[in-house]
C-alpha positions as a printed Julia matrix, in Angstrom:
707×3 Matrix{Float64}:
  -0.14    0.27    0.02
   1.09    3.34   -0.43
   2.51    5.58    2.56
  -0.55    8.01    3.47
  -0.23   11.78    3.77
  -2.38   13.2     6.28
  -3.85   16.78    7.72
  -5.97   15.94   10.73
  -8.29   18.69   12.18
  -6.67   18.21   15.2
  -4.51   14.93   16.73
  -7.02   14.83   18.97
  -9.99   16.48   16.61
 -12.68   17.81   19.41
 -16.19   16.07   19.36
 -18.98   17.42   16.72
 -21.58   15.43   18.93
 -20.82   14.66   22.81
 -22.73   12.07   24.34
 -25.75   13.62   26.57
 -27.93   10.87   28.22
 -27.41    7.4    28.06
 -30.88    6.44   25.76
 -29.59    3.93   23.09
 -31.58    4.09   19.39
 -33.79    1.34   18.57
 -33.19   -0.36   15.04
 -36.34    1.4    13.61
 -34.9     4.9    14.89
 -31.63    4.63   13.63
 -33.07    3.84   10.42
 -36.22    6.19    9.54
 -36.07    8.25   12.85
 -35.1    11.25   11.33
 -38.21   11.37    8.71
 -40.37    9.93   11.36
 -40.54   10.17   15.04
 -37.15   11.85   15.28
 -37.55   14.41   12.4
 -36.58   17.95   13.42
 -39.48   20.5    13.23
 -39.91   22.92   10.11
 -42.35   25.06    8.31
 -45.01   23.14    5.84
 -45.59   23.39    2.37
 -43.62   26.96    1.67
 -43.83   28.6    -1.31
 -43.69   32.47   -2.64
 -46.43   33.83   -3.78
 -45.28   34.87   -7.61
 -44.61   38.88   -8.24
 -45.09   39.42   -4.35
 -43.23   39.91   -1.32
 -45.82   36.73    0.32
 -45.15   33.53    1.48
 -47.53   31.04    2.13
 -47.13   28.1     4.38
 -49.43   25.25    6.11
 -50.41   25.53    9.87
 -52.81   22.92   11.26
 -55.77   23.41    8.8
 -54.95   26.46    7.36
 -53.07   27.77    4.35
 -51.46   31.09    6.14
 -50.31   33.97    3.91
 -47.56   36.19    5.35
 -45.75   39.57    4.29
 -42.19   39.26    4.53
 -41.58   42.65    4.81
 -44.01   43.71    7.43
 -44.83   40.34    9.23
 -48.87   40.7     9.07
 -49.96   37.12    7.83
 -53.79   36.11    6.91
 -55.47   32.84    6.13
 -56.36   32.57    2.54
 -57.37   29.03    2.93
 -59.03   26.21    5.51
 -59.51   23.09    5.29
 -63.36   23.47    6.23
 -63.86   25.92    3.56
 -62.29   23.88    0.58
 -64.3    21.04    1.83
 -67.78   23.44    2.0
 -67.08   25.15   -1.22
 -66.17   22.14   -3.36
 -67.32   19.17   -1.9
 -69.8    20.22    0.63
 -68.95   17.71    3.31
 -65.9    16.56    5.03
 -64.51   14.76    2.26
 -60.83   16.24    2.84
 -59.34   14.94    6.08
 -56.2    17.62    5.41
 -55.4    20.22    3.19
 -53.94   19.47   -0.03
 -50.99   20.54   -1.46
 -51.31   23.58   -2.71
 -48.87   25.27   -5.43
 -49.22   28.83   -7.3
 -49.95   29.37  -10.87
 -49.44   32.82  -10.89
 -49.67   35.83   -8.11
 -53.52   35.61   -8.58
 -54.26   31.87   -8.78
 -53.76   28.36   -7.04
 -54.7    24.89   -7.3
 -54.75   21.33   -6.11
 -55.5    17.79   -7.99
 -57.66   15.42   -5.86
 -57.86   12.6    -8.66
 -60.27   13.89  -10.88
 -60.39   17.84  -11.33
 -58.27   20.55  -11.03
 -59.35   22.9    -8.36
 -58.38   26.6    -9.34
 -58.85   29.0    -6.66
 -58.64   33.16   -6.98
 -57.01   34.53   -4.14
 -57.96   37.5    -4.67
 -61.63   36.95   -5.19
 -62.27   33.91   -3.13
 -63.85   31.93   -5.64
 -63.25   28.13   -7.0
 -63.08   27.12  -10.49
 -63.31   22.98  -11.04
 -61.67   21.83  -14.1
 -62.32   18.04  -14.71
 -59.56   16.34  -16.6
 -58.8    12.15  -16.75
 -58.84   10.26  -14.19
 -54.61    8.9   -13.16
 -53.45   12.23  -14.74
 -49.7    12.5   -14.14
 -47.48   14.93  -14.61
 -49.59   18.24  -14.41
 -48.64   21.2   -15.76
 -50.22   24.56  -15.22
 -49.25   27.44  -17.42
 -49.29   31.0   -16.12
 -51.47   33.37  -17.81
 -53.51   30.85  -20.44
 -54.17   28.51  -17.6
 -53.98   25.57  -20.0
 -53.56   22.48  -18.14
 -50.93   19.81  -19.58
 -50.83   16.42  -18.55
 -50.04   12.48  -19.03
 -52.52    9.88  -19.07
 -50.83    6.53  -19.74
 -48.03    7.53  -22.36
 -50.1    10.31  -24.4
 -50.59   14.11  -23.76
 -53.94   15.89  -22.81
 -54.29   19.39  -22.86
 -57.79   20.94  -21.11
 -59.01   17.49  -21.75
 -58.26   17.73  -25.86
 -55.74   14.72  -26.98
 -52.38   16.41  -28.1
 -51.16   12.75  -29.0
 -52.45    9.33  -29.99
 -49.72    6.87  -30.18
 -51.67    4.84  -27.5
 -48.46    2.3   -27.24
 -45.96    1.03  -24.54
 -43.03    1.64  -26.9
 -43.88    5.79  -27.85
 -43.61    7.59  -24.4
 -44.66   11.3   -24.65
 -44.53   14.74  -22.11
 -42.17   12.59  -19.73
 -38.61   12.94  -19.03
 -36.31   10.74  -21.0
 -32.77    9.81  -21.02
 -33.75    7.97  -17.85
 -33.45   11.15  -15.96
 -30.03   11.89  -16.98
 -28.43   15.41  -18.03
 -30.68   16.97  -15.93
 -34.15   16.3   -17.37
 -36.7    15.7   -14.6
 -39.85   16.78  -17.05
 -41.25   16.03  -20.22
 -43.8    19.35  -20.56
 -42.4    22.05  -21.18
 -44.89   25.54  -21.44
 -43.9    28.85  -23.11
 -43.24   31.6   -20.95
 -46.81   32.89  -21.1
 -48.31   29.72  -21.81
 -48.96   30.0   -25.43
 -47.4    26.71  -26.63
 -46.45   23.62  -25.25
 -42.99   21.69  -26.13
 -42.44   18.14  -24.87
 -40.34   15.17  -25.26
 -41.57   12.01  -27.82
 -39.6     8.85  -26.96
 -39.18    6.04  -29.08
 -38.31    2.8   -27.26
 -39.52    0.41  -29.81
 -35.85   -0.57  -30.71
 -34.82   -1.31  -27.06
 -33.93   -4.51  -26.06
 -37.19   -6.08  -23.22
 -35.58   -6.69  -20.0
 -38.21   -8.93  -17.62
 -38.81   -7.49  -14.1
 -41.02  -10.4   -12.39
 -43.63   -9.61  -10.19
 -43.45  -12.43   -7.42
 -46.62  -11.81   -5.38
 -48.44  -13.09   -7.69
 -49.24  -16.89   -8.88
 -48.15  -17.67  -11.05
 -45.6   -15.01  -11.21
 -46.02  -12.25  -13.63
 -43.47  -10.59  -15.82
 -43.34   -6.81  -16.53
 -41.29   -6.02  -19.09
 -39.23   -2.99  -19.42
 -37.08   -1.47  -21.65
 -33.29   -1.41  -20.52
 -30.36    0.19  -22.98
 -27.38   -1.58  -21.87
 -24.05    0.04  -22.68
 -22.63   -0.5   -25.65
 -26.31   -1.46  -27.19
 -28.93   -0.36  -28.74
 -30.67    3.38  -27.14
 -33.93    4.82  -27.56
 -34.2     7.75  -30.32
 -35.74   11.1   -28.92
 -37.31   13.94  -30.51
 -38.57   17.37  -29.22
 -41.91   18.76  -30.51
 -44.2    22.15  -29.86
 -47.76   22.2   -29.85
 -50.23   24.88  -30.81
 -53.17   24.69  -28.72
 -55.01   27.43  -30.83
 -54.92   25.7   -34.18
 -54.29   21.87  -32.36
 -51.09   21.77  -34.33
 -48.05   20.03  -33.7
 -44.7    20.37  -34.81
 -41.89   18.62  -34.65
 -38.04   20.62  -34.31
 -36.21   19.4   -37.22
 -32.88   18.44  -35.07
 -29.88   16.77  -37.18
 -27.93   14.05  -36.12
 -27.93   10.48  -34.99
 -31.08    9.61  -33.49
 -29.66    7.87  -30.54
 -27.94   11.64  -29.68
 -29.16   13.19  -26.24
 -31.91   16.26  -26.31
 -31.43   18.25  -23.06
 -32.09   21.31  -21.43
 -35.25   22.51  -23.55
 -35.94   26.53  -23.23
 -37.93   29.0   -24.37
 -36.92   32.01  -25.49
 -39.27   35.04  -23.48
 -41.26   36.08  -26.47
 -42.2    32.38  -26.99
 -41.1    32.44  -30.88
 -38.51   30.01  -30.07
 -37.2    26.51  -28.65
 -33.43   25.73  -27.63
 -32.41   22.74  -27.03
 -29.0    21.18  -25.99
 -27.48   18.4   -27.89
 -25.15   15.95  -26.69
 -23.83   13.15  -28.94
 -23.94    9.41  -28.03
 -20.16    9.9   -26.88
 -20.96   12.49  -24.7
 -17.97   14.47  -25.42
 -19.81   17.18  -27.41
 -22.13   19.05  -26.41
 -24.0    22.44  -28.9
 -26.84   24.5   -28.22
 -29.02   25.38  -31.37
 -32.35   27.36  -31.86
 -35.42   26.29  -33.36
 -38.43   28.27  -35.05
 -41.78   26.7   -33.11
 -43.74   27.44  -36.19
 -41.84   25.35  -38.96
 -39.25   23.88  -36.19
 -36.19   24.29  -38.82
 -33.18   25.38  -37.41
 -32.62   28.52  -36.79
 -28.85   28.7   -35.58
 -25.97   27.55  -33.07
 -25.53   29.49  -29.99
 -22.71   27.22  -28.69
 -20.43   24.33  -28.15
 -18.26   22.48  -25.34
 -16.04   19.7   -25.87
 -13.84   17.72  -23.31
 -11.65   14.51  -23.72
 -13.51   12.94  -21.54
 -17.35   13.93  -20.64
 -19.6    16.98  -20.43
 -22.8    16.86  -18.42
 -25.31   19.12  -19.1
 -27.13   19.73  -16.28
 -29.64   23.24  -16.57
 -31.83   24.99  -18.87
 -30.91   28.67  -20.15
 -31.69   31.34  -17.76
 -32.99   34.63  -19.24
 -31.87   37.86  -17.46
 -35.29   39.55  -16.46
 -36.7    42.06  -19.17
 -34.71   40.51  -21.82
 -35.27   38.62  -24.75
 -31.47   37.9   -26.21
 -29.13   37.64  -22.63
 -29.03   34.31  -21.05
 -26.97   32.81  -18.23
 -25.33   29.17  -19.09
 -24.44   26.32  -16.7
 -20.63   25.36  -17.6
 -17.74   23.41  -16.44
 -15.4    24.85  -19.23
 -12.9    26.11  -16.71
 -12.93   23.12  -14.77
 -15.77   23.85  -11.9
 -19.36   24.7   -12.3
 -19.38   28.11  -12.93
 -22.37   30.81  -14.85
 -21.82   32.39  -17.66
 -23.54   35.89  -19.76
 -23.89   35.24  -23.08
 -26.32   36.36  -25.61
 -28.95   34.66  -28.45
 -26.46   35.51  -31.05
 -23.98   33.07  -29.11
 -21.63   35.54  -28.05
 -19.7    35.16  -24.47
 -20.45   38.62  -22.64
 -18.31   37.77  -19.6
 -18.12   34.45  -17.38
 -20.0    35.27  -14.21
 -18.25   33.57  -11.33
 -14.86   31.88  -10.88
 -13.34   30.45   -8.82
 -11.67   26.55   -7.5
 -15.85   26.22   -5.65
 -18.52   24.51   -7.5
 -21.99   26.72   -8.39
 -24.88   24.63   -7.05
 -28.07   26.38   -8.48
 -29.81   29.65   -9.83
 -32.11   31.11   -6.99
 -33.77   34.08   -8.9
 -32.72   38.01   -9.72
 -33.26   40.95   -8.52
 -33.44   43.18  -11.14
 -33.33   46.55  -10.06
 -29.91   45.29   -8.69
 -29.01   43.69  -11.92
 -28.02   40.75   -9.64
 -28.06   37.09  -10.19
 -28.88   35.01   -6.48
 -27.97   32.08   -6.07
 -26.14   28.88   -4.14
 -22.64   27.61   -4.35
 -20.06   25.59   -1.76
 -17.69   28.34   -1.91
 -16.35   28.49    1.33
 -16.35   24.69    1.73
 -17.42   21.64   -0.23
 -19.34   20.43    2.35
 -21.21   23.62    2.86
 -23.89   25.89    0.73
 -24.61   29.12    1.0
 -26.16   31.95   -0.89
 -24.19   34.07   -3.08
 -25.27   37.56   -5.03
 -23.62   38.48   -8.62
 -24.15   41.81  -10.47
 -23.97   40.31  -13.91
 -22.52   43.65  -15.15
 -19.8    44.14  -12.93
 -19.45   40.9   -11.69
 -19.17   41.85   -8.36
 -19.85   38.96   -5.93
 -21.33   38.98   -2.11
 -22.61   36.37    0.26
 -26.19   36.84    1.56
 -26.55   34.33    4.4
 -23.99   34.23    7.31
 -24.64   30.91    9.05
 -22.34   27.87    8.14
 -23.86   25.14    7.65
 -25.98   23.1     4.38
 -28.33   25.69    3.3
 -31.78   25.03    0.73
 -32.9    28.57   -0.5
 -36.28   29.42   -1.73
 -36.31   32.92   -3.22
 -39.12   35.68   -3.52
 -39.77   36.64   -7.26
 -38.33   39.68   -6.91
 -35.29   38.97   -5.17
 -35.53   40.78   -2.22
 -36.28   37.93    0.04
 -34.94   34.49    0.18
 -36.06   31.46    2.77
 -33.25   29.75    4.64
 -33.51   26.31    6.02
 -30.22   25.38    7.17
 -28.49   22.81    9.66
 -24.9    22.02   10.82
 -23.32   20.12   13.01
 -24.61   21.79   16.09
 -27.79   23.42   14.87
 -30.55   20.77   14.12
 -32.72   22.89   11.69
 -32.99   26.55   11.55
 -35.68   28.5     9.64
 -34.97   31.93    8.36
 -35.83   35.08    5.97
 -33.37   37.23    4.64
 -33.22   40.2     2.78
 -30.65   39.77    0.29
 -29.53   42.89    1.07
 -27.62   41.47    3.8
 -29.32   44.26    6.29
 -32.21   42.3     7.88
 -32.79   38.59    8.83
 -35.75   37.3    10.63
 -35.59   33.85   12.63
 -39.13   31.85   12.03
 -38.3    28.52   13.67
 -35.05   26.98   15.86
 -35.9    23.59   16.14
 -35.24   21.12   18.85
 -32.81   19.36   18.62
 -34.71   15.72   18.84
 -31.56   13.34   19.76
 -31.2    15.59   23.29
 -31.57   12.6    25.08
 -29.95    9.61   23.06
 -25.87    8.31   24.0
 -24.69    9.99   21.6
 -20.66    9.24   19.8
 -17.88   11.91   19.1
 -17.36   12.76   15.6
 -14.47   13.26   14.18
 -13.52   15.07   10.92
 -10.22   14.4     8.99
  -8.56   14.89    5.73
  -6.67   12.66    4.05
  -4.54   12.8     1.04
  -4.78   10.83   -2.06
  -1.41    9.5    -3.77
  -1.5    12.5    -5.88
  -1.8    15.19   -3.27
  -5.47   15.74   -3.68
  -7.4    16.15   -0.54
 -10.03   13.49    0.67
 -12.53   14.79    3.38
 -13.71   11.57    5.78
 -15.47   11.6     9.17
 -15.06    8.9    12.25
 -17.56    8.29   14.35
 -15.87    6.69   17.61
 -17.99    4.12   19.77
 -20.08    5.65   22.63
 -17.8     5.56   25.8
 -14.67    5.67   23.66
 -11.8     3.68   25.31
  -8.23    4.89   23.58
  -6.64    1.6    25.24
  -8.91   -0.22   23.72
  -9.32   -2.13   20.01
 -12.69   -1.92   18.29
 -13.98   -3.14   15.17
 -14.26   -0.76   12.55
 -17.23   -0.9     9.28
 -16.67    1.6     6.9
 -19.56    2.71    4.52
 -18.96    3.81    1.05
 -20.69    5.23   -1.98
 -17.57    7.35   -3.74
 -19.36    7.12   -6.84
 -20.47   10.66   -9.52
 -23.12   12.42   -8.51
 -23.27   12.12   -5.02
 -21.5    13.38   -1.88
 -21.78   11.8     1.62
 -19.65   14.3     3.89
 -21.48   17.54    4.66
 -21.95   20.08    7.07
 -25.24   19.14    8.38
 -27.7    17.37   11.32
 -26.08   15.17   12.5
 -22.83   15.51   12.22
 -22.37   11.81   11.74
 -24.54   11.98    8.7
 -26.59    8.91    9.25
 -28.3     7.62   12.67
 -27.35    3.85   11.92
 -23.44    4.85   11.94
 -24.04    6.43   15.66
 -26.26    3.19   16.04
 -23.21    1.02   15.71
 -21.19    3.13   17.93
 -23.74    2.28   20.78
 -22.73   -1.05   20.08
 -18.82   -0.84   19.83
 -17.99   -0.23   16.41
 -15.96    2.69   14.7
 -17.57    3.81   11.42
 -15.64    5.78    9.26
 -16.96    7.3     5.82
 -15.22    8.81    2.99
 -15.42   11.23    0.08
 -12.71    9.7    -2.77
 -12.09   10.65   -6.04
 -15.14   10.36   -8.62
 -17.81   11.91   -5.73
 -19.09   15.16   -6.91
 -19.09   18.92   -6.12
 -15.09   19.06   -6.3
 -14.9    20.16   -9.57
 -13.99   18.53  -12.95
 -10.36   17.12  -12.1
 -11.52   15.24   -8.43
 -14.73   13.95  -10.48
 -13.18   12.64  -13.77
 -10.2    11.09  -11.79
 -12.11    7.48  -11.72
 -12.57    8.41  -16.46
 -12.28    4.83  -18.01
 -11.23    2.98  -14.52
 -14.32    2.44  -12.26
 -13.46    0.55   -9.39
  -9.68    1.62   -9.65
  -8.86    5.19   -8.46
 -11.55    4.94   -5.87
 -10.46    1.76   -4.3
  -6.91    3.39   -4.25
  -8.06    6.31   -2.01
 -10.49    4.3     0.19
  -7.05    2.46    1.12
  -5.8     5.53    2.3
  -8.75    5.65    4.52
  -7.6     1.74    5.71
  -3.98    2.94    6.1
  -5.1     6.19    8.27
  -7.39    3.61   10.38
  -5.09    0.55   10.56
  -2.15    2.59   11.89
  -4.22    3.63   14.69
  -3.53    2.0    17.94
  -7.23    1.3    19.16
  -8.37   -0.05   15.64
  -8.71   -3.86   15.13
  -7.74   -4.84   11.51
  -8.35   -8.22   11.7
 -12.12   -7.14   12.25
 -12.83   -4.46    9.54
 -15.99   -4.1     7.71
 -17.32   -2.68    4.29
 -20.77   -1.76    3.4
 -22.48   -0.07    0.63
 -25.35    0.28   -1.37
 -25.9     0.69   -5.4
 -22.56    2.21   -6.61
 -21.25    1.42   -3.12
 -22.6    -2.33   -3.55
 -20.06   -2.24   -6.34
 -17.33   -0.77   -4.7
 -17.51   -2.48   -1.59
 -17.91   -5.78   -3.71
 -14.77   -4.66   -5.8
 -12.79   -4.07   -2.6
 -13.57   -7.82   -1.25
 -12.26   -8.96   -4.15
  -9.5    -6.55   -5.45
  -7.97   -6.09   -2.12
  -9.11   -9.41   -0.52
  -7.0    -9.33    2.56
  -8.57   -5.8     4.15
 -11.67   -6.35    5.38
 -13.14   -9.6     7.08
 -16.65   -9.03    6.43
 -18.44   -6.69    3.29
 -21.87   -6.28    2.87
 -22.99   -5.01   -0.76
 -26.39   -4.05   -1.62
 -27.66   -3.56   -5.41
 -24.53   -3.85   -6.94
 -23.03   -3.12  -10.35
 -21.54   -6.58  -11.24
 -20.55   -5.7   -15.22
 -20.88   -2.41  -16.08
 -21.25   -3.49  -19.66
 -24.78   -4.59  -17.71
 -25.93   -1.01  -16.62
 -27.95    1.68  -18.74
 -25.86    3.5   -21.23
 -26.32    7.25  -20.67
 -24.85    6.93  -17.34
 -21.95    4.39  -18.09
 -20.68    5.45  -21.26
 -20.52    9.06  -20.04
 -18.0     7.37  -17.7
 -16.55    4.59  -19.24
 -17.2     5.14  -23.01
 -18.13    1.68  -24.81
 -17.2    -1.81  -24.3
 -16.17   -1.77  -27.97
 -14.07    1.29  -27.17
 -12.6     0.76  -23.47
 -12.68   -3.37  -23.09
  -9.69   -3.04  -20.59
 -11.56   -0.48  -18.23
 -14.92   -2.18  -18.71
 -12.76   -6.32  -17.86
 -10.74   -4.29  -15.21
 -14.32   -3.66  -13.19
 -16.01   -6.81  -14.26
 -16.68   -8.67  -10.75
 -17.65  -11.75  -12.16
 -14.09  -12.2   -13.19
 -12.78  -12.46   -9.93
 -15.15  -14.13   -7.56
 -11.57  -16.91   -6.7
 -10.3   -13.65   -5.42
 -12.78  -13.64   -1.99
 -11.49  -14.44    1.07
 -13.98  -12.73    3.56
 -17.29  -12.85    4.44
 -19.54  -11.62    1.61
 -23.42  -11.07    1.48
 -25.16   -9.69   -1.35
 -28.59   -8.05   -0.7
 -31.05   -7.25   -3.96
 -34.29   -6.18   -4.65
 -36.04   -8.31   -6.87
 -37.82   -5.66   -8.72
 -34.6    -3.66   -9.1
 -35.49   -1.73  -12.68
 -32.12   -0.32  -12.31
 -29.18   -2.2   -11.07
 -31.32   -5.37  -12.46
 -31.42   -8.35  -10.12
 -29.12  -10.02  -12.62
 -26.27   -8.61  -11.69
 -26.12  -10.21   -8.16
 -27.95  -13.51   -9.2
 -24.73  -13.69  -12.01
 -22.22  -13.05   -9.16
 -23.99  -15.75   -7.35
 -23.89  -18.07  -10.21
 -19.76  -17.82  -11.06
 -19.34  -17.92   -7.17
 -20.99  -21.49   -7.59
 -18.78  -22.36  -10.35
 -15.91  -21.73   -8.27
 -16.7   -23.2    -5.53
 -16.87  -19.74   -3.47
 -18.75  -19.43   -0.27
 -21.17  -16.18   -0.35
 -24.73  -14.97    1.8
 -27.7   -13.62   -0.33
 -30.83  -11.9     0.49
 -33.2   -10.51   -1.7
 -36.13   -7.82   -0.55
 -39.33   -9.68   -2.79
 -41.15   -6.36   -4.15
 -38.53   -3.89   -3.53
 -37.06   -1.61   -6.36
 -32.81   -0.6    -6.2
 -33.65    0.72   -2.61
 -35.44   -0.97   -0.02
 -37.54    1.95    1.83
 -40.66    1.88    4.46
 -40.94   -0.4     7.36
 -39.28   -3.24    5.98
 -35.92   -1.04    5.74
 -35.78   -1.75    9.78
 -35.48   -5.36    8.64
 -32.61   -4.93    6.06
 -30.23   -2.52    8.55
 -31.32   -4.86   11.36
 -30.11   -8.05    8.82
 -26.88   -5.97    7.78
 -26.22   -4.97   11.72
 -26.63   -8.66   12.05
 -24.35  -10.0    10.03
 -21.78   -7.74   10.74
 -22.19   -8.78   14.52
 -21.76  -12.17   13.7
 -17.94  -12.2    12.18
 -16.83   -8.91   13.61
 -17.9    -9.03   17.14
 -15.87  -11.11   19.51
């Protein structure tokens, strides 16, 4: 192993959470507690009323509206008034989820109709739509209601598409939700037109997902495009409600390229689409006429020797028809760039060795763009404003921690919810000029009565000198003269960051449960994880499971050098990419861990989906060595420790065949292995069954790591 270089915060790092009482968690509390009985309190259903400084929230059985400037509140709606006005009886038992359409109207859907409330007049209008409607979008201005039933689109109960089949999908997210795609319906700014995705997956191979709850079992066939195989074909269309006309955008190029970042021009005359080649190393932003579908021009291109990963649509400046903000990692970090629609770069708005996370809004009067970023630390998220003419950046909030924000539409106020290692949850209202703030709620520490462990924050070094952030949770009642077993929890895959300055400091109550039962727990974000810039994230390109293992071994070297760690009793656990990493380390570093538990693991990247896998590995035809090095089906004979594999039988993300094939290879090579399935569960085991899962994992570690 490589000799490690350490940068510890302190040789005896101060505890972040200290034991307060002697109460230990139940497994149910450790597993689901932070979302149920131990959840920190916060305001409910908070949203900004458009074009105002009012925010709304649910309090008990009332929907309140509060003016941020004056603090004056009024009741917009109550459960009783909704039941009386709409149903004439106590039909609803709780307030429904209410969403603003514009400053005057909000709505909810009850399964049979969209109910629209006029907030200024206090009146309701019911608009019946097809039952089982999904992906409902309501246009501001026109109040056109678009939705998907089955795989076809409807507007105001009129059919937009009539493909009537399982192979043609309309109005839904495409490309398996990669490239920042979260939906498939896009109303124009004034609501006069609808852009939408159409996906033809008839050419993609069928894949069986078996429903074992029925007798005989029933096969549900899905389309699953595997790396190097045939991908689906996607197109973008525009529907004109007045003429009931569908116009296909004339997008040139191979049918299996990726179409993302669908954006409207403010004047509703053009749609912009970012086109990413299947190799994912070239992106081009194009402009199309909505009346003819013809290509009008190309605005910008981005290229990489590894990959380009678009995540965000265009963001037009308020009042402008030709200036927009574009997210790009072209300088190595996700930053904001100001362009015009002629394709000219006006200026780079943000710059530095840190990552912009999200655009929050704008203050048009001050010509400021509001955004969140990890500028102070990769483990924190804060709010900032940048002047789009001068480039001057200033911070808005002043609290350490991991924040989530929502901006009023005029950009004068931020609703801010954050936590940090010592703050369970704090809900704030901030004026974005930094001159005023108000605490709306400071949540009590729901863990105060529990016997909590010490958490040490660590900074280790990768072999190339890169900082690697880690946390070590020590057993409660820690005694440095004793030796303890260790469990390493990891993910270490793309687009995921485990370590944040949030509550609880440990990151997961199950870690604290293990600490209460005599384990040291260690977790680290190695290279390949997110929020650290391209060099950090792309270090694993073409060789998944190699660089990450090297980084995790730096953590192992640190642990085994500690006098209170029993190196003969070390376990490792991860799920999904973490399951791949767990199995990889058990096979490629077979003398390190005595026990491993891998959940939902990728075993052979040739069997994983095209969009994700080819971004990080290219195709199997282009990168045969990378795929073979990462192929765990060929390495079962290396297993020396105890390994438990767990998989959901209905997994359509990492299909069940991965672990089934691995078990078959173990049988072929006479390698003992333990295996457990969760019938009816997809890629993750959730709900009450998750308690069973975490008990199963804990029992496995106890069986082989406890003396």
